[in-house]
C-alpha positions in Angstrom: 100.7 111.5 160.7 104.3 110.6 161.1 103.6 106.9 160.7 101.4 107.5 157.6 103.9 109.9 155.7 104.6 108.6 152.2 108.1 107.5 151.3 108.2 110.2 148.5 108.1 113.1 150.9 111.3 115.1 151.4 111.3 115.3 155.2 114.4 117.4 155.2 112.5 120.3 153.8 110.2 120.2 156.8 113.1 119.9 159.2 114.8 123.0 157.7 111.6 125.0 157.8 111.2 124.2 161.5 114.9 124.7 162.4 115.2 128.0 160.5 112.3 129.6 162.5 113.6 128.3 165.8 117.0 129.6 165.1 115.4 133.1 164.4 113.5 133.0 167.6 116.6 131.9 169.5 118.6 134.7 167.9 116.2 137.3 168.9 116.1 136.1 172.4 119.8 135.9 172.7 120.7 139.5 171.5 117.9 141.3 173.3 119.0 142.7 176.6 116.2 144.3 178.5 116.6 146.2 181.8 114.0 147.5 184.4 115.6 149.9 186.6 114.2 152.9 188.7 110.7 152.2 187.4 111.9 152.5 183.7 112.3 149.9 181.0 115.2 150.1 178.7 117.0 147.8 176.3 120.1 147.2 174.2 121.0 145.0 171.3 123.9 142.8 172.4 125.3 143.1 168.8 125.9 146.8 169.6 127.8 146.1 172.8 129.7 142.8 172.5 132.7 143.0 170.2 132.7 140.4 167.4 129.3 139.1 168.2 128.2 140.1 164.6 129.9 137.0 163.5 127.1 135.0 165.0 124.7 136.6 162.5 126.4 134.6 159.7 124.8 131.5 161.3 121.8 132.9 163.1 120.5 135.0 160.2 118.7 132.0 158.5 116.0 133.7 156.6 117.9 132.6 153.5 117.3 129.0 154.5 113.6 129.5 155.1 113.0 131.2 151.7 115.1 128.5 150.0 112.8 125.8 151.4 109.8 128.1 150.6 110.9 128.0 147.1 110.8 124.2 147.3 107.4 124.1 148.8 105.9 126.7 146.4 107.3 124.8 143.3 105.9 121.4 144.5 102.5 123.0 145.3 102.3 125.0 142.0 103.1 121.9 140.0 100.4 119.9 141.9 97.8 122.7 141.3 98.7 122.7 137.6 98.3 118.9 137.3 94.7 119.4 138.6 94.2 122.0 135.9 94.1 124.6 138.6 95.4 128.2 138.2 97.0 131.1 139.9 94.0 132.0 142.1 93.9 128.4 143.6 97.6 128.5 144.3 97.5 131.9 146.0 94.4 131.2 148.0 95.9 128.1 149.5 99.3 129.5 150.3 98.1 132.8 151.7 95.5 131.3 153.9 98.0 129.2 155.8 99.9 132.4 156.6 96.9 134.6 157.4 95.2 132.3 159.9 97.8 132.7 162.7 98.6 136.2 161.7 95.0 137.4 161.8 94.5 136.0 165.3 97.8 137.8 166.4 96.5 141.0 165.1 92.9 140.5 166.4 94.3 140.2 170.0 97.0 142.9 169.9 95.3 145.7 168.0 92.5 146.2 170.5 94.7 145.6 173.5 97.1 148.3 172.3 94.2 150.7 171.7 92.8 150.0 175.2 96.3 150.5 176.8 96.8 153.7 174.9 93.3 155.2 175.9 92.8 153.9 179.4 96.4 154.0 180.9 99.2 156.6 181.4 101.8 154.5 179.5 104.1 156.9 177.6 103.4 157.0 173.9 107.1 156.6 173.2 107.3 153.5 175.3 104.2 152.1 173.8 105.5 152.6 170.2 108.7 150.9 171.1 106.9 147.9 172.6 104.5 147.4 169.8 107.3 148.0 167.2 109.1 145.1 168.9 106.0 142.9 168.7 105.3 143.7 165.0 108.8 143.6 163.7 108.6 139.9 162.8 105.8 140.7 160.5 108.3 141.9 157.8 109.2 138.4 157.1 105.5 137.3 156.5 105.0 140.3 154.1 108.2 139.4 152.2 107.2 135.9 151.9 103.9 137.0 150.4 105.8 138.6 147.7 107.6 135.2 147.1 104.2 133.5 146.9 102.7 136.1 144.6 105.5 135.8 142.1 106.0 132.0 142.5 103.9 130.9 139.5 105.7 133.3 137.2 109.1 132.4 138.5 108.3 128.7 138.2 107.6 129.3 134.4 110.9 131.2 134.1 112.6 128.3 135.9 111.2 125.7 133.6 112.1 127.7 130.5 115.4 129.3 131.4 116.9 127.4 134.4 120.0 128.8 135.9 120.0 131.8 133.6 117.2 133.2 135.8 119.6 133.1 138.8 122.3 134.9 136.8 119.9 137.7 135.7 118.7 138.3 139.2 122.1 138.3 140.7 123.2 140.9 138.1 120.1 142.9 138.9 121.0 142.9 142.6 124.6 144.0 141.9 123.3 146.8 139.7 121.0 148.0 142.4 123.7 147.9 145.0 126.0 150.0 142.6 123.3 152.5 142.1 122.2 152.7 145.7 125.6 152.6 147.4 127.9 154.0 144.7 125.7 156.6 143.2 123.6 157.1 146.4 120.3 156.5 144.6 118.8 155.1 147.9 115.2 154.6 146.6 116.4 152.1 144.1 117.8 149.9 147.0 114.3 148.6 147.6 114.3 146.8 144.3 116.6 144.2 146.0 113.7 143.1 148.1 112.6 141.5 144.8 116.0 140.6 143.3 117.7 139.2 146.3 114.8 137.3 148.0 113.3 136.0 144.8 116.7 134.7 143.9 117.0 132.9 147.1 113.4 131.5 146.7 114.4 130.5 143.0 117.2 128.4 144.3 114.7 126.3 146.0 113.2 125.3 142.7 116.5 123.6 141.8 116.2 121.5 145.0 112.5 120.7 144.2 113.0 119.4 140.6 116.0 117.4 141.6 118.6 119.2 139.7 120.4 120.2 143.0 121.2 116.7 143.8 124.9 117.1 143.3 128.1 115.6 144.7 129.4 116.8 148.0 132.2 118.5 146.1 129.7 120.9 144.5 128.2 121.9 147.9 131.7 122.3 149.4 132.5 124.7 146.6 129.2 126.5 147.1 129.9 126.8 150.9 133.5 128.0 150.6 132.8 130.2 147.7 129.9 132.0 149.4 132.0 132.4 152.6 134.9 133.8 150.7 132.8 136.4 148.8 131.0 137.2 152.1 134.3 137.9 153.8 135.6 139.9 150.8 132.4 142.1 150.7 132.3 142.8 154.4 136.1 143.3 154.6 135.8 146.0 152.0 134.1 148.3 154.3 131.2 148.9 151.9 129.0 146.2 153.5 128.2 145.8 157.2 129.8 142.8 158.9 126.5 142.0 160.5 123.8 140.1 158.6 121.0 141.9 160.6 120.7 145.7 160.8 122.7 147.7 163.3 122.6 151.3 164.1 125.0 153.6 162.3 125.7 150.9 159.7 124.0 150.2 156.3 121.8 147.3 156.7 122.3 144.1 154.6 118.7 143.1 155.2 116.5 146.3 155.1 116.8 146.5 152.1 118.8 143.4 151.3 122.2 143.5 149.5 124.4 141.2 147.5 125.9 140.1 150.9 122.8 138.2 151.5 123.3 136.2 148.2 126.8 135.3 149.4 125.3 134.4 152.8 122.7 132.3 151.0 125.3 130.3 149.1 127.2 129.7 152.3 124.3 128.5 154.2 122.6 126.5 151.5 125.9 124.7 150.8 126.1 123.7 154.5 122.5 122.5 154.8 122.8 120.4 151.6 126.0 118.9 152.9 124.1 117.8 156.1 121.1 116.5 154.2 122.0 112.8 153.8 122.7 112.2 157.4 119.8 114.2 158.8 117.4 112.6 156.2 118.4 109.1 157.4 117.7 110.2 161.0 114.3 111.6 160.1 113.2 108.2 158.9 112.6 107.2 162.5 109.0 108.0 163.7 109.9 109.9 166.8 112.1 112.7 165.4 109.9 113.0 162.4 106.8 113.3 164.5 108.6 116.2 166.4 109.3 117.9 163.1 105.6 117.6 162.0 104.5 118.9 165.5 106.7 122.0 165.1 105.7 122.7 161.5 102.0 122.8 162.2 102.5 125.7 164.8 105.7 127.2 163.4 104.1 130.6 162.5 102.4 130.7 165.8 105.8 130.3 167.5 107.3 133.0 165.2 104.5 135.5 165.8 104.3 135.2 169.5 108.0 134.9 170.6 108.5 138.6 171.2 105.3 138.6 173.2 106.6 135.8 175.3 109.8 137.9 176.0 107.7 140.9 177.1 105.6 138.7 179.4 108.7 137.0 180.9 110.2 140.5 181.6 107.0 141.7 183.2 106.7 138.6 185.4 110.3 137.8 186.3 112.0 141.2 186.7 109.7 142.4 189.5 110.5 139.1 191.3 114.2 139.8 191.2 115.5 138.0 188.2 119.1 139.2 187.7 119.8 141.9 185.2 123.7 141.9 184.7 125.4 144.2 182.2 125.3 142.7 178.8 128.4 140.9 177.6 129.6 140.1 181.2 130.3 136.6 182.3 127.3 136.6 184.5 125.1 137.8 181.5 126.4 134.9 179.4 125.9 132.3 182.2 122.2 133.4 182.5 121.5 133.2 178.8 120.5 129.5 178.9 118.3 130.0 182.0 116.7 133.1 180.3 116.0 131.2 177.0 114.4 128.3 179.0 112.1 130.7 180.7 111.1 132.3 177.4 110.6 128.9 175.9 108.2 128.0 178.7 106.2 131.2 178.2 106.1 130.7 174.5 104.9 127.1 174.9 101.8 128.5 176.7 101.0 130.8 173.7 101.5 127.9 171.3 99.2 125.6 173.2 96.6 128.4 173.4 96.7 129.7 169.8 98.5 126.8 167.8 95.1 125.3 166.9 94.2 128.3 164.8 97.2 127.7 162.6 96.6 124.1 162.2 93.1 124.6 161.0 91.1 121.6 160.0 92.9 118.4 159.1 96.4 119.9 159.7 99.1 118.6 157.4 102.8 119.7 156.8 103.1 123.0 155.0 104.4 121.7 151.7 101.4 119.7 150.9 98.8 122.4 151.9 96.2 123.0 149.1 92.9 124.8 149.3 89.8 122.5 149.8 87.7 124.4 147.3 89.4 125.8 144.1 88.5 129.4 143.3 87.0 130.3 139.9 89.7 130.1 137.2 90.4 132.7 134.6 92.2 136.0 134.1 89.9 137.9 136.5 90.4 135.3 139.2 94.1 135.7 138.8 93.8 139.4 139.0 91.7 139.3 142.1 94.2 136.9 143.7 97.1 139.2 142.9 95.3 142.3 144.0 94.1 140.7 147.3 97.6 139.5 148.0 99.0 142.9 147.4 96.6 144.6 149.9 97.4 141.9 152.4 101.1 142.4 151.9 100.7 146.2 152.3 98.7 145.6 155.5 101.3 143.1 157.0 104.4 145.2 156.0 102.6 148.3 157.2 102.2 146.9 160.7 105.8 145.9 160.6 106.7 149.5 160.0 104.2 151.4 162.2 103.5 149.0 165.0 100.0 149.5 166.6 100.5 152.8 168.5 99.0 156.1 167.2 96.3 154.1 165.5 94.6 156.8 163.4 97.4 159.4 163.3 97.3 161.7 160.3 101.1 162.0 160.3 101.7 158.2 160.2 104.7 156.5 158.7 105.8 155.5 155.2 106.0 152.2 153.5 108.3 152.9 150.6 106.3 155.5 148.8 103.0 155.1 150.6 101.7 157.0 153.7 100.3 154.7 156.2 99.1 154.4 159.7 97.8 151.3 161.7 94.2 152.1 160.8 95.2 152.0 157.1 97.0 148.8 157.6 93.9 147.2 159.0 91.8 148.6 156.1 94.3 147.1 153.7 94.0 143.6 155.4 90.2 143.8 155.1 90.3 144.8 151.5 92.7 142.0 150.7 90.5 139.5 152.4 87.4 140.8 150.6 89.2 140.6 147.2 90.4 137.0 147.9 87.0 135.8 149.0 84.8 133.7 146.8 81.8 136.1 147.1 81.0 138.6 144.4 79.4 141.1 146.7 82.6 141.2 148.8 84.5 142.1 145.5 82.1 145.0 144.8 82.5 146.2 148.4 86.3 146.0 148.1 86.3 147.9 144.9 84.0 150.5 146.2 86.1 151.0 149.3 89.3 151.3 147.2 87.7 154.1 145.1 86.7 155.8 148.4 90.2 155.5 149.7 91.3 157.3 146.6 90.3 160.5 148.5 92.2 159.5 151.6 94.0 162.8 152.0 90.7 164.3 152.8 90.2 162.1 155.8 91.8 163.4 159.0 92.3 159.9 160.4 94.4 158.6 157.5 98.1 159.3 156.7 97.5 159.0 153.0 99.6 160.7 150.3 99.2 161.1 146.6 100.9 157.7 145.8 98.7 155.8 148.1 95.6 157.6 147.0 96.3 157.0 143.4 96.9 153.3 143.9 93.6 152.8 145.7 91.7 154.7 143.1 93.2 152.9 140.1 93.0 149.4 141.7 89.5 150.1 142.8 88.3 151.1 139.3 90.1 148.1 137.7 88.4 145.7 140.2 84.9 147.1 139.6 85.4 147.1 135.7 86.6 143.5 136.1 83.6 142.6 138.1 81.3 144.1 135.5 83.1 142.4 132.5 83.0 139.1 134.3 79.2 139.4 134.9 78.6 140.4 131.1 80.7 137.5 129.9 79.0 135.0 132.2 75.5 136.1 131.1 76.5 136.1 127.4 77.8 132.6 127.7 74.5 131.5 129.4 
């Protein structure tokens, strides 16, 4: 694959995708301090203990870089789909399937395993909830990226029509949300910045993809320094946390995101674009480019299983006497490289075992991925694609919030306004898959189940509330009506 890569491919995008995920994995491994003492497991976030370590998050919080290159990839893929006269449904099915292959396997293994541990062992429910929460926390990123994919076709159109004005409007929206949420304590509005902030970062990738970001080094130096100055100003004000990841007793800059993330994005994008010419030349050699391809075809598998690798390493090495020094001490820092090497070896086993499911058939770098069989075009196809993606997103983000423990608890958790539990998350994933399939009877089944879930509060094993019930009822009716209308139109045309 490396030898046959066309000269037109921007190899730096694939490099950034791989590096950004690897930095996230490394960051999680570095800041997590886990202890096993007196028969009990405990843990602490090093960011809470080591003074000044929050500064590392200005480099290690690289989700902006991933969403930036995600914008590049989605723009390129959307334009390719349109050149084939394809539509929204084809674009969505291709992009979502790549995310869901490794994610489905991860859930298919951990959900029954957690249920078995819960039912057959004496593990404390609180410990199990913490453990599964650690495993599922990375899923928030996949759920948010699904939002980027779902909105990408619309955002591409806005980019082609309005250019940089879209960025200005979205930045203004993010600022307005922060003013309302922080200044006027309208906390519920803060969640709007999941769209304003991350879609803005994603939108910046379009300028890279269409060539308009090919500027002089002076522009990128200005972007880097300007972003850094704004970030310092925002965090020094005391209004925004200095850390770019969430800390206890501090308002998070990522959940939900704030304008500090926009400043972080400018700082990081400026840096990576300054490094682009030199690294691009290096990637012309077959060997480094082959490594980048090899990482990209299993990158989601690495991301999904890296917390599992840490748990396995703790379970194996701690009983054998691996040192557990106090976090932040010289010994603790000296052992970090050894600890990361152990975790990397364990993760490599998971990647070897499960990476093939992410690669699928005829693996290719992510930016060129397209579905082998285009779905039926038309407004109804686009509606099904959007609805299926929404349900998948609810399922993935739901697991990120609830974990796997208390599988059918009627109390459950909340995903923004919706009551959820792990069982409902699983049902949402199934409904999303049925809606996205190419089989009409699956659509009918999905619509019928959605309508049935409209009465979710009457089921003792669901954590539904009026918001989730109304959503299921309305979407189910809309899907069934759409199916009936499509059949009528098809028969009339015949």
